Structure formats: C-alpha cells, structure tokens
N, C-alpha and C positions, 0 to 999 in steps of 0.2 A: 356632499362627500365625494372625494376624488378617488374612486376605486380603480385599480389597475388590474386588468385580467390578462392582457397581452398588449404589446406595443408593436405597431407595424414597423418594419425595417426602414421604411423611408422617412419615418418621423424622427426628428433630432432628439437626442437624449443628452442634455448638457452635463449632467452629473452621473450618468450611468456607469461609466468606466471606473470612476473614483469610488462610487458607492459599492459596486460589485467587488472591487479590489479590497476595500475595507472589510466587507462581509467575509470574503474568502480568508483573509488574514486572521480575523477573530475566530472563525470557525475552525481553521486549521490548528490554531494555538490551543483551543479548548478540547480538541479531539485527541491530542497526544497523551494526556494522562488517562483518558478513557481507554484508548488502545492498549496502553501499558497494563492497566488493571484487568482487562479482558485476557491478555496474554498470561498474567499471573493466575487467573482463574482457570484457564485451560491447562496450565502446568499442574495446578493443584489437583484437578480432576483426573488428569492422566496419571499422576503419581498414585492417586487413590485406587485406580483400577488395577494397578500392578501389585498392590500390597495385599498380603495374606495375614500378617501379624496383627492381632487386635489393637495393640497399643499404637502401631503405625497407622492403622485405619482411623483410630480416634484422633491422632495428631493430624492426619490428612483431612479429616472432617473439620478440624479447627482451622486448618489452612484455607479450606473452602469458605468458611465463615468470614475470615479476614479478607479474602479476595473478593467475596461478594460485597462486603462493606466498602471496599475500595471502589468497586464498580459503581455502587450506588452514589458514593460521594462524588466521583468523577462525572457521572451522568448528571447529577444535580448541578455541578459547576458548568458543564457543557451546555445544559439547558438554559441556565441563567445567562451565560455569555451569548448564546444564540438569540435568546429572547431580547436582551438589551440591544444587541447589534441590529436585529431586524427592526425593532421599534425606532432606534436612532436613524436607520437608513430610510424607513418610511417617512419619518418626520423631516429629515434633511432633504429628501427628494420631493416633498410636497404630496406624496401619496398618503391618503388616510388609511387605505386598506389594500390588501392583495388577496386574491383567491387562489386556492389550489383545487385539486379535484374534490377534496373532502372537507376543507376548512376555509374560513375567512380569517385573516390575520389583520387586526386593526391597531393603529397607534394613535394616541392622543396626548396632549400635554399633561403633565402631572396635575393632580388635583390640589386645590388650595388646602393647606393644613395649618394648624396652629402650632407655633413653636413657643414654649414657655422659656423665657430668658431669665426670669427671676420669680420663682414660685411664691416667695414671701410677699411680693407686691400684688398678687392676684387678689381682687376683692373677695371678702368672705362669702358673699352671696353667689360667687362663681365656683365655690368649692363644694365637693360632695363627699360624703362619708360612705365607705363600703359597707354593705350589710354585714351583720355579725355572722361568723361562720365557726363551726366546731374547731377546737384546737386539737388536731389529730395527734400531735406529738404528746401532749399531756394525756389524752385518752389512751394512746398506745402504752405509755408508761404504767397507767393504772391497770389496764387489762393484762399486761405482762406480769404485774404484781398480784394477779388473781383477784382484783377488785372489780366489782360489777359497775358498769356504766350503762344506764338505761338507753336503749336504742343503738347500742354498739356491740360488736363482737370482733374477735380476732379472726383473720383469714390469711392464709398463705397463698391465695390465688389458686387458679385452676391448672396452671402450667408451670413446669419447672423453669427456672431462670438460669441462663448461661451467662456467667461473668467472664469477661476477657480482660486480662491484664498483661501488659508488656513486661518482659523480664529485663531488668536493667543489669548491665554487667558490673 
C-alpha cells in the first residue's frame, strides 16, 4: 500500500498541482450551499431571540427547523462531494491512503457487483422468495375498525410528530 503522510519538498510531484486544484474547486463548490444554510439558521435564531409574541416564537421555531434541515442536506452534499473528490484524487495520484492527525483516509477501486439486465432471464434456482411478513396496512384497518388481531395493537408512538408542508401560492 502506498500511504502518503508527507512529501518532501525536493521530491517531484507530477500531478500534485492539478490534483490540488481539482480538490479545491470541488470543495469550494460544495461549501457555498452549506454557508448559505448556516447564514439562514443564524438569521432564524437571531429573529427568535428578539421576539416576544408566542405566535412569532412558534413561527421562528419553524424557521429554525427548516434552516436546520437545509444545513443537514447541504452538509450531506458537501460530505459526499468531499468524499468523492478525495477518493478520486487518491486513486488518480496513486496514493492508496493519506493520514491526518486523527484518521486514515483510504481509497480503493469499486467492488465488483452484479447488474441484472433482464430479470426474466435469470435461472429459477438463482431466485429467492422473501420471507412472509405481516401486512401492516390490513392489520391497521382492522384495528382501527375495533377488530382484534392477535399479537397486534395500535400505537401513536411516544413522541408527537411535526409535519412541515410548504404553502403554495
């Protein structure tokens, strides 16, 4: 395995500049939505701190929920972009891994996987049946109609659920 921990300055790095530039571009592009989402979150929390009316506080809390969802989505996209860029850079430069102070990052070619191009042509002995499972929709209908179903009961869960819907003009 070709692990890179540091590269001496006197040693030539044929693809270093191009690899570094590509990584910087990908990371910069993925950070813009994340920065924007964090700005929205900060604005929502600042607006909440100045509000005394209960309805405005509730709306502000809703804005914080939406802003936090935006941060989570943008962070996931930034992480995926950074992960893919780092893996590609490691593979392109021939480095199998790189170490930071706390982690080792390794890249390897993708694993072999099966792609089914025509399921109808797969031999019968290569097919498997899923195990039987309870029909929760049918059981729910029966329980809501006050009919007993052995081994089943209705539950609303332990926590209230917040539903968020966009208002369309």
